[in-house]
N, C-alpha and C positions, 0 to 999 in steps of 0.2 A: 520477504520481509522477516527479519528476526526480531522477536520481542525480547527486550532486556529489562523491562520493568517487572514489578511483582504481578502475580496472578490477578489481583484485584483490578489493576489498571488495564490489563489485557482484556479481561472480561468486559469491563466498561467500554473499551474501544470497540470490541466486537459487537456488543449490544447496540452501540450508537450506529455503527455501520449497517447492521441488520435492520435498524429502524428507519433508515433513509428510504425515500421513494425509489431512488436509483443509486444504489451503493456503487461507488466508483473510487478507485485509487489512482494516483498519478505515479507511474513507474519512471524512475530516474536512474540511469546507469552512469556512474562516474566516468568521466573522460569521453562520454559520447554526447553528440548534439541532440539526437532524437529523444523525445519524451512521449510516453504513451499513456492514454487513459485505459484502465482495465475495468470493464463493467462486470460486476459480481452478481452471482445469484445465491451464493452460499459461502459461509465461513465456518470452519470447524476446528476444534482442537484434536479431534479424532482422526487417525490415519484413514484415508479413503481405501476402498477396495483396490487391489493391486492394478487391475486393468484400467482404472481411472487415473492412475498416476503416470505422468510422462515417463517413458523408458529411462531417460537420462537422470531421473531422480530416484528410481526404484531401489538402487543400492545404497541410498543415503537417507531413507525415510526417518531414521532415528535422529537426524540432525535438524528436523523441522518440527516446530511446536504448534504451528498454525497453518491451516490449509485453506486456500481460496479456490472456489469454483468460478472460473471466468468464462463468460459467454462471448465476449467480444473485446478485441483490442482496437483502439482508435488512435491514430497519430495526433498528437497534441500540437497546437500552434508553436512555432519556433520561439515566441516570446512568452510562453506559458508561465515560466518561473516568475516573471515580473507581474503577472496578473493574479497570482495566488498569494495569500497572506496567512501567516502563521496565526492560528486561532488564539493561542495563549498570549502572544505579544503584539500582534498586529503588524509585525515586521514583514516586508516583502520576502517571499520564499527564496528568491535569488540571493538576497543578502544573508538571511538567516542560515541557509545551507552552507555558506562559505565559512561560517564561524562556529559551527556546531559539530559534535561527533555523534549526534543522535541519528539512529538508523531510520527514523520516520518522524514526520510532522503531521499534525492535524491541521488542515488548511481550510480556508474559506476561499471560494471561487464562484463568481457568478458569470455566466456566459454573456 
C-alpha cells in the first residue's frame, strides 16, 4: 500500500488501525479474482531489520514509506467487495473502486 496523502492523514490512519482490536486490511490485486484479509500485529514508518524484510523487497526498501507486520493471510469470500462499504461515503466498495484512483479505502465490514 502506498500512501499519497500528507503525513498527518497517514499518522491518523496508522493510529486508527493500531487501535483496532484485530487490525486487518483487505488486499485487492487489480485484474485478479482473489481477495485476502491480512491480519496485522504492527505498522511502522521505520524500515525493519533486513532479515525481517522479504527478499524480493530488500533491494527496494527506499520505495516504501509504511511497513506492515502481517501474521496471517486469509482468503476473503468471493463477494467480499459487495459486503464492504467505504466509510467516508457509504458506497459499496465494489462500486467505489471502479470510479476512483485512490490506492486505498477505509472500509466498514461486519462479518
